[in-house]
N, C-alpha and C positions, 0 to 999 in steps of 0.2 A: 520492035519498040512499041508499037500500036497494041500488040497483045499484052505487053506488061502493063502499059496504062489501063488499058481494060479490066485486067484481073486486079489492080489495086482498087479500082473503083467499086468492084463486085465486093471485094472484101470489106471497104468502108461501108457501103449500104448495109453488108448483113451485120455487121457489129453495131452499126446506129440501130438497126430493128432489133436486135436484141436487148441493147440498152433500153428502148421505148416499152419493150414489152415488161422489163423488169422493174419499171415505174409502179410505186403503189398509187391507188386509186387517189390517196389525197395529194399526190405529186402531180396528176396530171389534170387538176380541177385547175381552171383558169382563174386567175388572182381576184379578177371582177365577181366571180362567184363566190369565193371565200371572203371577200369583203362585205359581202351583203349581211351576214351574221357572226358576229364575233362572241365567243365563248367567254362569259364573263357574268358577275353579279349583275343580272338587271331585274327589272320588275315591269309587268306590262297590265295595261287595264282597259276592259271596254264593256258595252253591253251587247250580248250577243243575242241574235233571234231566239224564241222560244215559242214552242206551237201551243202552250196552254197556259201563257203567263206575258205579262206586259215584258220581259227580256230576262235575260241572265246576266246580271252585273258579275263580271269575271275579273280576277284578279290572278295573275300568273307570277312567281317568282322563281327566277333561275340562280342557283348557286354556283361559285366555281367549283364545289366538290362534287357536281355532275348530278345534283339532287334538284328536286322543284316541289315547289307546294303550290297547291291552287285554292282559291275561295270563291265560291260561286253562290251568290244570293239570288235568288227566283223572285222578281219584282210582282206585286199584285197577289203573291201567295202569303200563308200565316207568317207571323215575325220569325217563327222558327225554322222557316225554310231556308237555311244557311249550312252550306256543307264545305267542308275542307277535304283534299286528298293530298297525295303526295306519291313521289316515287322517285326513277332516275330517268335524265335525258341524255340523249345523244344526237348529234347533227351529221348530216350529209351535206352535199354542195347548196342542195335548195330546199331541205326539210328539217325541221326539228321534230324531232321522237319523242314523246312522252311515254314513259312506261308506267303504269301506277303501281302500285304496290301490291295489287292483286292480279297483276298481269295483264290488265289491258292497256289498248295503246291509243295514244290521240296524236293527231299531226297538225302542224302548223308551218305555212310557207313565210320566210323573210321579206318583208316588203319594205323598202327604205328602212326607217327606224323602228317599224313596228311589225307584227306580226298579222296573217292571214290563216283563220283556221280552216283546214282542211274537212273533208269527209272521213269516213271511218277506214277507208282502204287507202287514205292518203291521197286523194284526188281533189283538184279543185271544185268547189261547190258552185254550181250552175245557178245563180240566183242574184237578184239586184239588191238583197237585204245587206246589210252591214255585218260581216264576219271578222272585223279588224280589231286588234288590242293595240294601243299606243303605250308608249314609253312612260312610266311615272316614276315617284320616288315614294311610293307608299311602304310603309313597315310590313313586317310579315304579321299574317293575321295570327289570332289568337283562339279561333274555332278550333276544339277538341276534336281529335280524329281518333281513331282505334288502331293502337299500335300494339305489334306482337313481337317480341324479341327475348334474348338472354340478357338479364341484369346481373351486374356485379358490383359491390361497393368493398372498397379497399381502402385504408390508408385516406379516409375523410374525402373519398371522391369514387363518384358512380358513374358507371359506363353502361349503355345500351347499345345491343348489335341487332338490328332489324333482320327478322326471319327471311323477310321476302327480299331485299336487297342485298343484304350481308354488310351493309353499311354501318359503322360504329360512331355514335355521338357519345357527349360528355351528357351528364343529368343533372339539371339545376337543384341544388340543396332540399331534402325531403325528408325530415326526419322519419315519418310514419312508413315511408318506402323503404328507409334503410333499416328501421326496427323489424318490420315484414319479412325482408329480406333474410336478416340474420336469424329469425325464427324459420324461416322455411329451408335455409340451407343446411342447419344442424352444425356439426362438427366440421364439414367439410369446406374448403374454401374453394368454392366452384359456381359458376355463374348458374341462375335458377330462370327457367322460361317465366315471363311477366306480360301479362296483357293488360292493358290500361288505355285510358282516354287521355289524350296529350295532345300539346302543340309545340310547335317550334319558336325559339328566339335566339336571337345572337347575343353572345357573351364574348367578352375579350379574354384571350389567353392571358394569365398571368405573368407567365414568360416573355413571350413576344408581342404582346399587345394586339394580336390578330384576331379579327372578330370570327369566330366558331359557331356553327350550327348547333344549338344545344336543347335538349329535350326537356320541356316543363309538364309535369303530371298533373291533370285536372281531376283526377278520379284517384281512389285509393289503390287502385289497382288488384290484381290477382296473381300470386306466384303459384306455379305449380311444379312442386319438388318432382324430380326424377323425371321429367320430360325433358324434349330439347324442340326444337323447331320442327323435325319431321313429326 
């Protein structure tokens, strides 16, 4: 009888071990860690340290679709020292990973309601300076950014598929872009590669009313027929 009990206990232990090994990484993360940072429409802002300026006024916008936009204004520099960048974001239990459209990465750690910037390798910065971004309700920046993707206009609507991320966005109505696209595509109803300075805004979906990220062109743009993202 004792041998039977021991055999049952060993089998239960084995199945328990197998079950633990089959859990995904997200399943074994402690609930407290997951509660630190919830993926949702959020914005953050702070003045980060700068080696050769008064500070970098930084605004970060995270969207539910997994994309982000960042605006950086270098204080004490010329009036045009303002830059915007964008890309895709992902998170682990304790890190927010921003991948720019050029492939470079930036890292932040959730701290309370805010974010703490990490170094280029994703490690804490050993400094007494303030590297924190706090939550805000700022609007998306309108600073133009270089964008490259496949543009298509059809049935009074235009879409743009970004080359770097593969994400597709609607394009705000722009008669000049639409005319240039029609001229560039010729008789073929296919997307054409477009390089343009543009920014993001939020527009309500006419059917659902949901706010969606939309591209607004800030320049005429350049179509390149016969080329694709590669």
